[in-house]
KEPA-783608 format. One line per field, with one value per residue (C-alpha): residue in three letters; chain; x, z, y. Coordinates in Angstrom, 2 decimals, decimal comma, always signed. Each point is the difference from the previous one (the first is absolute). Example, Ala and Ser with C-alpha at 12.3 -4.5 7.8 and 13.67 -1.06 7.14 Angstrom:
% KEPA-783608
type	[ALA:SER]
mol	[A:A]
c1	[+12,30:+1,37]
c3	[+7,80:-0,66]
c2	[-4,50:+3,44]
This chain:
% KEPA-783608
type	[MET:ASP:LYS:ILE:ILE:LEU:ASP:LYS:ALA:GLN:LYS:ILE:LYS:LEU:ILE:ALA:THR:ASP:ILE:ASP:GLY:VAL:TRP:THR:ASP:SER:LYS:MET:TYR:TYR:THR:GLU:LYS:GLY:LEU:PHE:MET:LYS:SER:PHE:SER:THR:TYR:ASP:GLY:MET:ALA:ALA:HIS:LEU:LEU:HIS:LYS:TYR:ASP:PHE:LEU:ILE:ALA:MET:ILE:THR:SER:GLU:TYR:GLU:HIS:LEU:ASN:ILE:LEU:GLN:THR:ARG:VAL:LYS:LYS:LEU:HIS:ILE:GLN:GLU:VAL:TYR:THR:ASN:GLU:HIS:ASN:LYS:ILE:ASN:ARG:LEU:GLN:TYR:LEU:GLU:LYS:LYS:TYR:ASN:LEU:ASN:PRO:GLU:ASN:ILE:ALA:TYR:ILE:GLY:ASP:ASP:LEU:ASN:ASP:LEU:GLU:SER:LEU:LYS:TYR:ALA:GLY:ILE:SER:ALA:VAL:PRO:ALA:GLY:ALA:PRO:ILE:LEU:GLN:PHE:TYR:LYS:PRO:ASP:TYR:ILE:THR:LYS:ARG:LYS:GLY:GLY:ASP:GLY:ALA:PHE:ARG:ASP:LEU:ALA:ASP:LEU:ILE:LEU:GLN:ALA:ASN:ASN:ILE:ASP:PRO:ILE:TYR]
mol	[A:A:A:A:A:A:A:A:A:A:A:A:A:A:A:A:A:A:A:A:A:A:A:A:A:A:A:A:A:A:A:A:A:A:A:A:A:A:A:A:A:A:A:A:A:A:A:A:A:A:A:A:A:A:A:A:A:A:A:A:A:A:A:A:A:A:A:A:A:A:A:A:A:A:A:A:A:A:A:A:A:A:A:A:A:A:A:A:A:A:A:A:A:A:A:A:A:A:A:A:A:A:A:A:A:A:A:A:A:A:A:A:A:A:A:A:A:A:A:A:A:A:A:A:A:A:A:A:A:A:A:A:A:A:A:A:A:A:A:A:A:A:A:A:A:A:A:A:A:A:A:A:A:A:A:A:A:A:A:A:A:A:A:A:A:A:A:A:A:A:A]
c1	[+91,91:+1,51:+4,21:-0,80:-3,65:+1,46:+3,14:-2,14:-2,53:+3,25:+0,98:-4,61:-0,28:-3,51:-3,09:-1,95:-3,56:-3,20:-2,92:-2,99:+0,93:+2,62:-1,50:-3,46:-1,59:-0,53:-3,78:-2,16:-2,96:-3,21:-3,32:-3,08:+1,35:+2,98:+1,98:+3,29:+2,39:+3,45:+1,06:+4,22:+1,99:+1,33:+3,67:+0,32:-1,23:+3,29:+2,46:-0,83:+0,99:+3,37:+1,18:-0,36:+1,65:+3,10:+0,79:-1,68:-2,05:-3,87:-1,71:-3,61:-1,21:-2,97:-2,66:-2,75:-1,63:-3,30:-0,76:+3,54:-1,28:+0,61:+3,51:+0,95:-1,71:+2,59:+3,21:-0,53:-0,89:+3,23:+2,12:+0,82:+1,06:+0,40:-3,34:-0,79:-3,33:-1,57:+3,47:+0,10:+3,20:+1,96:+2,63:+0,32:-0,78:+2,29:+3,20:-1,02:-0,10:+3,78:+0,87:-1,30:+1,94:+3,39:-1,03:+0,49:-1,91:+2,23:-1,38:-3,28:-2,91:-3,62:-2,67:-2,93:-2,16:-2,42:+1,71:-0,31:+3,08:+2,16:+2,23:+0,56:+0,99:+2,08:+2,22:-0,18:+3,64:-2,48:-3,27:-2,69:-3,59:-2,83:-1,11:-2,37:-0,19:-0,83:+3,78:+1,21:-1,70:+2,18:+3,50:+2,00:+0,70:+3,50:-2,28:-3,56:-1,51:-1,84:-2,78:-2,70:-0,08:-2,64:+1,13:+4,61:+1,26:+1,66:+1,10:+1,41:+2,34:+1,37:+0,46:+1,87:+1,73:+0,41:+2,24:+2,02:+0,92:+0,88:-2,85:-1,82:-2,43:-1,49:-3,27]
c3	[+83,38:-2,68:+0,64:-2,68:+1,33:+3,51:-1,01:-1,45:+2,52:+2,64:-2,14:+1,17:+1,83:-1,11:-0,78:-2,12:-0,93:-1,35:+1,70:-1,49:-0,76:+1,98:+3,26:-0,57:-2,14:-2,37:+0,13:+1,54:+1,95:-1,49:+2,44:-1,74:+1,77:-1,46:+2,68:-0,21:+1,25:-0,45:+2,09:+1,36:+1,33:+3,23:-1,53:-1,80:+2,27:+2,45:-3,33:+0,40:+3,43:+0,04:-3,34:+2,22:+2,71:-1,67:-1,87:-3,67:-1,44:-1,13:-3,03:-0,82:-3,90:-1,50:-2,10:+1,95:+0,35:+1,39:+3,93:+0,81:+3,49:+0,50:-1,41:+2,23:+3,06:-0,47:+0,08:+2,09:+2,27:-1,52:+0,61:-4,29:-1,21:-3,86:-1,08:-3,41:-1,68:-3,72:-1,67:-3,04:-0,91:+3,12:-1,76:+0,10:+3,62:+1,23:-1,99:+2,30:+2,83:-1,03:-0,11:+2,74:+2,15:-1,92:-1,14:-3,77:-0,49:+1,07:+4,05:-1,92:+1,18:-2,70:+0,40:-2,03:-1,86:-3,40:-3,09:+1,83:+1,62:-2,27:-0,31:+3,75:+0,01:-3,02:+2,07:+3,01:+1,14:+1,01:-1,03:+1,45:-1,26:+2,96:-1,67:-2,36:-1,45:-2,75:-1,27:-0,22:-3,45:-1,14:+2,42:+1,94:+3,81:+1,31:+2,96:+0,07:+3,41:+1,59:+0,99:-1,72:-0,05:+3,76:+1,15:+0,62:-2,56:+0,82:+3,15:-1,88:-2,00:+3,21:+1,90:-3,07:+0,46:+3,22:-0,14:-2,89:+2,85:+1,98:+2,86:+1,61:+0,47:+4,20:+0,85]
c2	[-42,87:+0,85:+1,61:+2,24:+1,23:+0,44:+1,81:+2,54:-0,36:+1,43:+2,96:+1,36:+3,10:+1,12:-2,63:+1,42:-1,17:+0,43:-0,59:-1,50:-3,96:+0,37:+1,14:-0,88:-2,56:+2,44:-0,59:+3,24:-0,49:+2,90:+0,33:+1,17:+3,53:+0,08:-0,84:-1,85:-2,65:-1,50:-3,01:+0,68:-3,09:+0,13:-1,96:+3,17:+2,18:-1,95:-0,07:+3,60:+0,55:-2,75:+2,12:+3,43:-1,40:-1,32:+3,13:-0,09:+1,91:-0,50:+1,96:-0,80:+1,49:-1,28:+1,79:-0,52:+3,78:-0,64:-1,03:+0,32:+0,47:-3,65:+0,07:+3,15:-2,46:-2,43:+1,68:+1,91:-2,51:-1,37:+3,00:+0,20:+3,22:-0,05:-0,94:+1,65:-0,32:+0,49:-1,22:-0,84:-0,06:-1,45:-0,16:+3,42:+0,20:-2,94:+1,86:+2,92:-2,48:-0,56:+3,45:+1,38:-3,10:-0,10:-3,73:-1,60:-2,07:-3,36:+1,44:-0,66:-2,22:+0,07:-2,31:+0,84:-3,10:+2,12:+1,75:+3,80:-1,78:-1,52:+2,77:+0,25:-3,55:+0,19:+3,06:-1,41:-1,67:-2,88:-0,58:-2,33:-0,99:-1,42:-3,49:-0,41:+4,05:+0,84:+1,62:-3,68:-0,50:+2,60:+0,32:-2,20:+1,39:-0,68:-1,38:-1,35:+0,21:-3,28:+1,92:+1,18:+3,81:+1,44:-3,86:+1,61:+0,84:+3,08:-2,43:-2,85:+2,67:+1,80:-3,45:-0,56:+3,07:-0,44:-3,34:+1,21:+2,60:-2,71:+1,54:-2,47:+2,10:+0,73:+2,24]
């Protein structure tokens, strides 16, 4: 792993994340009755557990505003407290969290996959993007995850941060 990235990752206290395209494969499934479904990776769920265990903060910031019961069910199970929906200016929420927790940008990692994440990616101390994400056409992040969104991309970032902090995770 690149020493520059590991040095940056040592300073991280808050991991902020987009949802669709990071925690999911960005696909949305509808039925003729309008029912809606998304798929979440258990790898990312384990990442949330490990980050909480080692006292890192997690914030989910999404522009999604429909079918939020799916997201709420997932975050309740994972005990993620900082969840913000219908956010169309994600950088404002990121700066709010920075102030709330008395952090600096260098203490924040942000992972996102598309243009609505660009400002937050540029602002954070570490920017991460899932493999194959469309934003890679426009922006070179600090870290490109090995896995795609919905397949454990958030876990890849969590593992990087744990490794940089010399944490050998135990369930």
